Backbone bond lengths (Angstrom), bond angles and torsions (degrees), N, CA, C in turn:
res aa  C-N    CA-C-N  psi(-1)  N-CA   C-N-CA  omega(-1)  CA-C   N-CA-C  phi
1 M - - - 1.454 - - 1.513 110.01 -
2 N 1.303 116.94 143.00 1.451 122.54 177.35 1.524 108.40 -93.34
3 D 1.332 117.25 110.03 1.460 121.63 -176.21 1.519 113.02 -62.13
4 E 1.323 118.48 -20.63 1.459 121.50 -179.51 1.520 112.35 -60.12
5 H 1.329 117.64 -24.59 1.455 120.80 -172.08 1.516 113.57 -85.24
6 D 1.329 118.16 -3.98 1.455 121.81 177.80 1.525 112.05 52.19
7 V 1.301 116.42 51.14 1.455 120.53 177.51 1.520 108.68 -119.88
8 A 1.307 115.70 159.42 1.457 121.03 -179.63 1.516 110.18 -71.49
9 P 1.342 117.45 156.40 1.467 120.02 177.54 1.523 110.88 -52.71
10 G 1.318 114.86 134.91 1.459 120.56 -179.25 1.515 113.48 83.70
11 D 1.333 117.60 -4.93 1.449 121.91 -176.79 1.526 112.28 -91.14
12 D 1.337 116.69 8.06 1.462 119.02 179.61 1.528 111.54 -90.59
13 D 1.335 117.28 9.12 1.447 121.57 175.65 1.524 108.39 -60.12
14 L 1.304 115.61 131.02 1.455 119.38 -176.72 1.519 112.89 -88.54
15 G 1.297 117.02 13.61 1.445 121.28 169.61 1.513 115.56 76.02
16 P 1.320 114.09 -169.37 1.456 120.90 -173.89 1.528 112.38 -72.43
17 K 1.328 113.43 160.93 1.464 120.70 175.82 1.516 108.15 -126.72
18 H 1.311 115.96 131.28 1.455 120.66 172.08 1.532 107.39 -63.18
19 P 1.328 119.02 143.00 1.471 120.36 -179.42 1.530 114.28 -55.59
20 V 1.331 117.46 -35.88 1.470 120.40 178.64 1.532 109.46 -65.02
21 F 1.318 117.06 -43.09 1.464 121.43 177.56 1.530 109.60 -62.97
22 A 1.318 116.80 -48.61 1.466 121.25 -177.09 1.527 111.74 -60.34
23 A 1.327 116.76 -34.59 1.462 120.45 -178.92 1.525 112.60 -73.49
24 H 1.319 117.82 -31.41 1.464 120.15 -174.61 1.527 113.62 -102.48
25 F 1.297 117.59 -41.06 1.469 122.37 -175.61 1.528 108.22 -97.31
26 R 1.332 116.08 78.58 1.469 121.79 -170.40 1.522 114.65 -99.64
27 D 1.299 118.14 -9.03 1.460 119.91 -178.44 1.529 110.22 -65.68
28 P 1.319 117.64 145.51 1.473 121.11 179.27 1.535 114.71 -59.38
29 I 1.328 118.64 -16.66 1.474 119.42 179.59 1.522 111.90 -60.49
30 Y 1.331 116.80 -27.60 1.463 120.31 -177.33 1.527 112.59 -76.29
31 D 1.323 116.21 -6.23 1.460 121.76 176.28 1.522 111.22 -120.68
32 D 1.313 117.18 14.23 1.462 122.11 -175.49 1.528 109.94 -98.85
33 A 1.325 115.60 110.69 1.473 120.73 179.61 1.525 111.24 -95.33
34 G 1.329 117.50 12.69 1.448 119.69 -176.65 1.518 115.93 -123.31
35 D 1.324 118.13 -9.94 1.463 121.96 -178.07 1.529 109.04 -98.06
36 D 1.323 117.00 117.06 1.466 120.66 -177.29 1.518 113.66 -58.60
37 F 1.328 118.21 -22.20 1.460 120.46 179.96 1.528 112.07 -91.15
38 A 1.322 117.75 -10.87 1.460 121.62 175.42 1.535 108.38 -77.29
39 P 1.310 118.54 153.51 1.467 119.85 -172.97 1.530 114.63 -60.19
40 F 1.323 117.55 -30.83 1.462 120.69 -177.21 1.523 111.99 -116.43
41 G 1.329 116.84 14.35 1.458 121.42 -177.51 1.511 114.62 -91.46
42 N 1.314 116.85 -10.00 1.466 120.49 175.47 1.529 107.42 -105.48
43 D 1.316 116.12 163.49 1.466 120.02 -175.82 1.523 112.85 -58.09
44 A 1.321 117.58 -41.74 1.456 120.87 -176.21 1.532 111.64 -64.67
45 G 1.316 116.94 -50.34 1.459 120.80 -179.63 1.524 112.41 -64.68
46 F 1.321 116.14 -41.59 1.456 122.08 178.75 1.529 110.24 -61.10
47 D 1.330 116.20 -45.66 1.469 120.24 -178.17 1.524 112.06 -65.48
48 V 1.332 117.47 -42.21 1.469 120.14 178.22 1.527 109.66 -59.95
49 L 1.323 116.71 -47.47 1.465 120.16 -179.43 1.522 110.38 -60.09
50 H 1.305 117.80 -50.49 1.465 119.87 -177.00 1.526 112.43 -65.78
51 D 1.327 118.14 -35.23 1.465 120.14 175.17 1.523 110.35 -59.85
52 W 1.328 116.67 -42.73 1.460 120.36 -175.56 1.513 113.20 -84.43
53 I 1.321 119.24 -21.23 1.468 119.66 170.68 1.525 108.01 -60.55
54 A 1.328 116.19 -44.14 1.458 121.10 -179.90 1.529 112.06 -67.53
55 R 1.328 117.27 -22.89 1.463 121.87 -176.21 1.536 112.20 -115.93
56 R 1.325 117.59 18.13 1.466 119.73 -171.15 1.525 113.57 -60.56
57 D 1.333 117.54 -21.43 1.458 118.92 176.54 1.530 112.05 -68.61
58 E 1.328 117.88 -12.18 1.466 122.42 176.98 1.526 112.07 -86.29
59 I 1.327 116.95 -11.10 1.468 121.11 179.55 1.526 108.44 -85.69
60 D 1.331 115.10 125.54 1.458 119.72 177.88 1.529 109.31 -131.80
61 G 1.296 117.41 -169.69 1.456 122.10 -176.42 1.515 115.30 -65.82
62 S 1.325 117.24 -13.39 1.460 119.15 179.55 1.532 113.11 -105.20
63 T 1.305 117.89 -1.02 1.471 121.61 -178.61 1.522 110.59 -66.71
64 T 1.320 115.29 134.02 1.462 121.45 179.28 1.524 109.89 -112.41
65 V 1.311 115.28 167.70 1.467 120.21 175.12 1.530 109.14 -58.16
66 A 1.316 117.66 -44.30 1.465 121.32 -179.73 1.531 111.22 -60.62
67 D 1.334 117.65 -32.94 1.468 120.28 178.19 1.527 111.77 -63.57
68 L 1.319 117.25 -28.86 1.467 120.59 -178.93 1.515 112.14 -74.78
69 I 1.331 117.02 -21.60 1.466 120.48 -176.25 1.537 110.70 -134.44
70 P 1.337 117.84 59.39 1.465 120.49 -175.34 1.531 113.26 -62.38
71 Q 1.308 117.98 -25.46 1.465 120.80 179.57 1.524 112.09 -67.28
72 W 1.328 118.29 -10.97 1.463 123.24 -179.93 1.524 111.96 -106.41
73 S 1.335 119.24 16.81 1.473 121.53 -172.77 1.528 113.13 -59.38
74 N 1.311 118.25 -40.08 1.473 119.43 179.93 1.522 111.06 -65.94
75 E 1.322 116.50 -42.71 1.466 120.46 179.96 1.527 111.01 -66.68
76 L 1.339 117.23 -36.22 1.466 120.17 177.28 1.526 110.28 -65.37
77 A 1.327 116.77 -37.97 1.465 120.14 177.09 1.529 110.46 -62.43
78 D 1.328 116.88 -42.13 1.470 120.59 177.36 1.519 110.91 -62.91
79 L 1.323 116.81 -41.28 1.464 120.96 179.89 1.526 110.58 -66.37
80 R 1.334 117.62 -39.69 1.470 121.09 175.78 1.524 110.15 -61.55
81 A 1.330 116.39 -41.42 1.468 121.11 -178.24 1.526 111.98 -65.15
82 S 1.321 116.68 -25.30 1.466 120.17 -179.27 1.525 112.30 -94.12
83 A 1.321 117.46 8.73 1.468 121.25 -174.08 1.526 113.68 -58.55
84 D 1.321 117.95 -31.19 1.462 120.53 -178.87 1.518 113.06 -88.83
85 L 1.317 116.50 -4.36 1.458 121.08 179.64 1.526 109.55 -90.10
86 P 1.325 117.27 156.02 1.466 118.84 177.25 1.531 110.05 -62.29
87 V 1.320 114.93 154.77 1.460 119.87 176.49 1.524 107.73 -59.31
88 V 1.328 115.94 131.40 1.459 121.57 -175.11 1.518 111.03 -111.05
89 D 1.320 115.66 170.36 1.455 120.77 175.17 1.514 110.58 -62.70
90 L 1.313 114.92 149.29 1.451 119.50 177.18 1.521 112.29 -67.97
91 D 1.322 117.71 -10.45 1.464 119.51 174.77 1.520 109.58 -59.83
92 Q 1.331 116.62 -27.27 1.455 120.73 -177.55 1.529 112.09 -94.93
93 I 1.294 117.38 -12.54 1.464 122.33 -179.59 1.526 107.06 -123.85
94 D 1.296 117.47 139.13 1.453 121.92 179.96 1.533 110.10 -59.67
95 V 1.326 115.91 122.38 1.461 121.15 -179.55 1.527 110.40 -59.81
96 D 1.321 117.23 -39.72 1.465 120.30 179.79 1.523 111.27 -63.22
97 L 1.334 116.91 -37.86 1.462 120.17 178.65 1.525 110.42 -57.11
98 V 1.304 117.39 -42.61 1.467 121.08 -178.73 1.523 110.28 -60.41
99 D 1.332 117.79 -49.12 1.462 120.39 -179.33 1.530 112.02 -67.69
100 V 1.328 117.62 -38.67 1.460 121.37 177.72 1.528 109.81 -64.03
101 L 1.312 117.01 -43.27 1.462 121.57 -178.75 1.525 111.40 -66.02
102 I 1.315 117.27 -42.82 1.464 119.83 176.19 1.530 109.43 -61.89
103 G 1.327 116.35 -44.99 1.465 119.81 177.96 1.519 112.54 -61.29
104 A 1.329 117.49 -43.22 1.462 121.30 -178.64 1.531 111.69 -66.46
105 G 1.322 116.64 -44.72 1.464 119.76 179.60 1.512 112.43 -61.19
106 L 1.325 115.86 -45.14 1.462 119.37 -179.73 1.522 111.38 -74.94
107 T 1.331 118.00 -26.26 1.470 120.68 174.41 1.518 110.10 -64.97
108 L 1.332 117.06 -46.83 1.464 119.63 179.20 1.525 110.33 -61.38
109 L 1.310 116.40 -44.08 1.466 119.42 177.31 1.532 111.38 -61.78
110 R 1.319 116.99 -44.79 1.467 121.63 -177.38 1.536 111.91 -64.26
111 L 1.331 116.55 -42.56 1.463 119.81 -174.68 1.527 113.94 -89.33
112 A 1.349 117.00 -29.02 1.465 119.91 -176.02 1.523 113.78 -113.21
113 G 1.330 117.31 -15.67 1.462 120.01 179.76 1.511 113.81 75.06
114 R 1.318 116.64 17.10 1.459 120.72 -178.56 1.520 109.65 -154.92
115 I 1.347 114.79 168.81 1.456 121.11 177.43 1.520 108.16 -149.59
116 D 1.317 116.04 144.62 1.459 120.30 177.26 1.528 109.02 -76.53
117 D 1.325 116.54 156.59 1.468 120.98 -176.64 1.531 112.17 -61.48
118 D 1.333 116.79 -43.15 1.465 120.43 178.96 1.529 109.89 -63.38
119 G 1.324 116.45 -44.57 1.462 120.71 178.94 1.519 112.19 -62.33
120 R 1.313 115.70 -39.47 1.460 119.89 178.03 1.527 110.64 -63.05
121 A 1.324 116.88 -44.44 1.470 120.67 179.01 1.526 110.77 -62.92
122 L 1.326 117.15 -43.23 1.459 120.83 178.23 1.527 111.38 -64.99
123 L 1.318 116.17 -39.39 1.468 120.87 179.11 1.527 110.98 -62.92
124 V 1.319 117.14 -46.23 1.470 120.50 178.07 1.525 110.04 -61.84
125 R 1.316 116.43 -41.65 1.479 120.71 178.47 1.529 110.55 -60.92
126 A 1.327 117.11 -43.34 1.469 121.12 179.49 1.523 111.12 -63.53
127 I 1.321 117.27 -41.92 1.468 120.91 178.06 1.528 109.64 -62.58
128 D 1.336 116.43 -43.33 1.472 120.31 178.48 1.522 111.26 -62.90
129 L 1.325 117.11 -41.64 1.462 120.44 178.88 1.527 111.13 -62.18
130 K 1.319 115.70 -43.57 1.462 119.24 -179.88 1.527 110.39 -65.71
131 A 1.323 117.13 -42.20 1.469 121.11 -179.44 1.526 111.54 -64.90
132 T 1.320 117.26 -35.12 1.460 121.60 179.81 1.522 111.87 -61.28
133 N 1.302 115.79 -29.13 1.454 120.62 -176.03 1.527 112.99 -99.04
134 C 1.301 116.59 26.85 1.460 121.28 -179.41 1.526 112.28 -108.10
135 T 1.304 117.08 20.92 1.461 121.06 179.28 1.521 109.26 -57.74
136 G 1.313 115.56 130.51 1.457 120.44 178.05 1.519 113.76 86.99
137 I 1.322 118.03 -6.55 1.465 121.37 177.47 1.524 107.87 -91.94
138 P 1.323 117.74 134.12 1.474 119.96 -178.34 1.528 111.95 -56.16
139 A 1.322 114.96 142.75 1.468 120.88 -178.40 1.521 111.73 -56.92
140 S 1.323 117.23 -35.24 1.465 119.74 -179.92 1.528 111.19 -63.86
141 A 1.314 118.13 -30.91 1.463 121.82 -179.61 1.525 112.04 -72.60
142 V 1.328 116.63 -34.37 1.463 120.11 -177.67 1.531 112.49 -95.72
143 R 1.318 117.27 6.88 1.460 122.53 178.77 1.533 112.42 -48.93
144 P 1.354 119.38 -41.57 1.466 118.26 -179.77 1.527 114.24 -55.88
145 L 1.312 117.95 -33.52 1.463 120.27 179.16 1.522 111.15 -65.47
146 H 1.322 116.66 -40.76 1.466 120.98 179.23 1.525 110.76 -69.06
147 V 1.334 116.45 -38.01 1.460 121.18 178.43 1.530 110.02 -64.14
148 M 1.341 116.47 -47.74 1.464 119.80 179.80 1.523 111.21 -58.97
149 R 1.327 116.39 -44.53 1.472 120.26 -178.20 1.523 110.68 -63.12
150 A 1.317 116.63 -45.76 1.467 120.56 179.19 1.533 111.28 -63.50
151 D 1.328 116.74 -42.85 1.464 120.09 179.63 1.525 111.41 -64.57
152 L 1.321 117.29 -40.44 1.467 120.16 177.75 1.524 111.70 -66.90
153 R 1.314 115.72 -38.60 1.467 120.06 179.70 1.526 111.07 -62.65
154 S 1.336 117.02 -37.30 1.464 120.22 -176.78 1.534 113.23 -92.25
155 F 1.326 118.18 -6.88 1.464 121.36 -177.43 1.523 110.45 -71.43
156 R 1.312 115.54 122.53 1.460 120.97 178.65 1.522 110.11 -122.06
157 G 1.309 116.22 22.01 1.464 121.96 -177.96 1.502 112.32 -68.87
158 L 1.286 114.22 -158.99 1.452 121.36 -178.06 1.517 110.55 -63.87
159 R 1.331 116.15 130.24 1.471 121.28 178.39 1.513 108.57 -135.80
160 R 1.286 115.22 154.06 1.454 121.63 176.09 1.518 106.89 -130.50
161 T 1.313 116.33 125.45 1.452 120.99 178.76 1.508 108.89 -80.56
162 T 1.338 115.48 131.06 1.453 119.95 177.84 1.505 109.93 -131.89
163 V 1.299 114.24 156.25 1.458 120.22 173.40 1.510 106.38 -99.60
164 P 1.356 118.51 126.78 1.467 119.54 179.33 1.519 110.31 -55.64
165 S 1.317 115.34 137.30 1.451 119.95 179.40 1.502 110.41 -111.18
166 G 1.291 116.12 164.20 1.455 121.55 179.12 1.507 111.61 -80.91
167 P 1.327 117.16 178.79 1.454 121.99 -177.67 1.537 114.14 -60.21
168 E 1.338 118.06 -27.23 1.447 120.31 -177.78 1.517 112.44 -77.18
169 S 1.317 118.83 -20.82 1.454 121.50 -172.72 1.499 112.24 -76.05
């Protein structure tokens, strides 16, 4: 158990996996609650997953990554607006947003077995942003970022095309 998450013993279970997720996302990083570079190993990713495990009956075929983290809608809009710009330092992007977004994207995949196109693009962008800021960190430590990117690139599972919406939507 990762003590950083302030959960009771045995409460670090990362919950159920949709069969589509389980079939494609097989690396141990997806079950690692202790590696800060794994999607659920940092506080932000862990919290998003556990919040939505408790609310998974609210996830349906139209749920998007943005729906899982509505409190970040303005920051997601800024990240969408920068999509054509080169990946920048995290000094310019909220570090928490990156971890929350990675957690939310992988939470939707884990619980629903699918991801919306906008969410997928934002998730890849967040992984790239995090990887850009790993200068000087051993390659073995940042391996989860490369695994996530490769798995997302090859994932052809269930997807839902969405049009990005504004903060009011």
